[in-house]
C-alpha positions in Angstrom: -0.3 0.1 -0.1 1.2 3.1 -1.0 1.2 6.2 1.6 0.5 9.6 0.3 1.7 12.6 2.7 2.2 15.8 2.5 3.0 19.0 5.1 0.5 21.1 3.2 -2.6 18.3 4.4 -1.0 18.5 7.6 -1.6 21.8 7.7 -4.8 21.7 6.1 -5.9 19.9 8.4 -4.9 21.9 11.7 -6.7 24.7 10.3 -10.3 24.0 11.2 -11.4 27.3 10.3 -9.8 27.2 6.8 -8.2 30.9 7.1 -5.1 30.0 6.0 -2.8 30.5 9.2 -3.0 28.1 12.4 -3.7 30.1 15.8 -3.2 28.6 18.9 -5.9 26.5 19.6 -5.3 25.3 16.5 -1.9 24.6 17.6 -2.7 22.9 20.4 -4.2 19.9 18.6 -0.5 19.9 17.0 1.1 20.3 20.1 -1.2 17.0 21.9 0.8 15.1 18.9 4.1 16.1 19.5 4.3 16.3 23.4 1.1 14.5 24.7 2.6 14.0 27.8 3.0 17.5 28.5 1.2 18.6 31.4 1.0 22.5 30.8 0.1 22.1 27.2 -0.9 25.9 26.7 2.5 27.3 27.9 3.8 24.7 25.5 1.8 25.9 22.6 2.6 30.0 23.4 6.4 29.0 23.2 6.0 26.8 19.9 4.0 29.5 18.1 6.5 32.4 19.4 9.6 30.1 18.1 7.6 29.5 14.9 6.1 32.6 14.3 9.0 34.2 11.9 7.1 37.6 11.2 5.6 38.0 15.1 2.3 38.4 13.5 0.6 36.1 15.9 -0.6 33.4 14.0 1.4 30.5 11.8 1.0 30.9 7.7 1.9 27.6 6.0 5.8 28.6 5.4 6.3 29.2 9.0 4.6 25.5 9.9 6.5 24.1 7.2 9.7 25.1 8.1 8.8 23.9 12.1 7.5 20.6 10.9 10.5 19.4 8.8 12.6 20.5 11.9 9.7 18.2 13.8 10.5 15.2 11.1 14.3 15.8 11.3 14.3 15.4 15.2 15.6 19.2 15.1 12.2 20.8 16.9 13.2 22.8 19.5 10.7 24.5 22.0 12.1 26.2 25.2 14.7 23.3 26.6 13.0 20.8 25.0 14.2 19.1 21.7 11.1 17.1 20.0 11.3 14.4 17.6 8.9 12.9 15.3 8.7 9.0 16.2 9.8 8.1 12.3 12.5 10.9 12.4 15.4 8.6 12.5 13.5 6.7 9.3 12.8 9.6 7.3 14.3 11.9 5.4 12.9 15.2 3.7 14.1 16.4 0.4 13.1 19.6 -1.5 11.9 19.6 -4.6 11.8 22.9 -6.7 11.7 25.8 -4.4 8.6 25.5 -2.3 7.7 21.7 -2.2 8.7 19.0 -0.2 8.3 15.1 -0.6 9.2 12.2 2.3 11.7 9.5 0.7 11.5 6.3 2.8 13.4 3.1 2.3 14.4 4.3 -1.2 10.4 5.1 -2.1 9.0 8.9 -3.0 5.8 9.9 -1.7 4.7 12.9 -3.9 1.4 14.7 -2.9 -1.0 14.6 -5.5 -1.5 18.2 -5.3 2.3 19.4 -6.2 2.2 16.9 -9.0 1.5 18.4 -12.7 0.2 16.2 -15.4 
């Protein structure tokens, strides 16, 4: 079975109000995934947003999310004094395709999001 994965799909799933940005409430869902055992998720989300929000507008754009998510998948996401890594961080490799698209390379097989493929 071929798994198709895209950072854009992850972002859009988190963007409940479909405004093109993630607010603290939407980032809380992601925080529960990456640090589920944290007893103070609200504080964690504030730190995560602060460290991810490159333009300091109080919300996370797709580009900011992509940068943060790639760090997480590589095991390089630092929030406060914690370094977080995806459970599959040591098994996956993320590569850039073109200027802004990313694909997941795993065990020699490329998985491309259909939304990024051009006919």
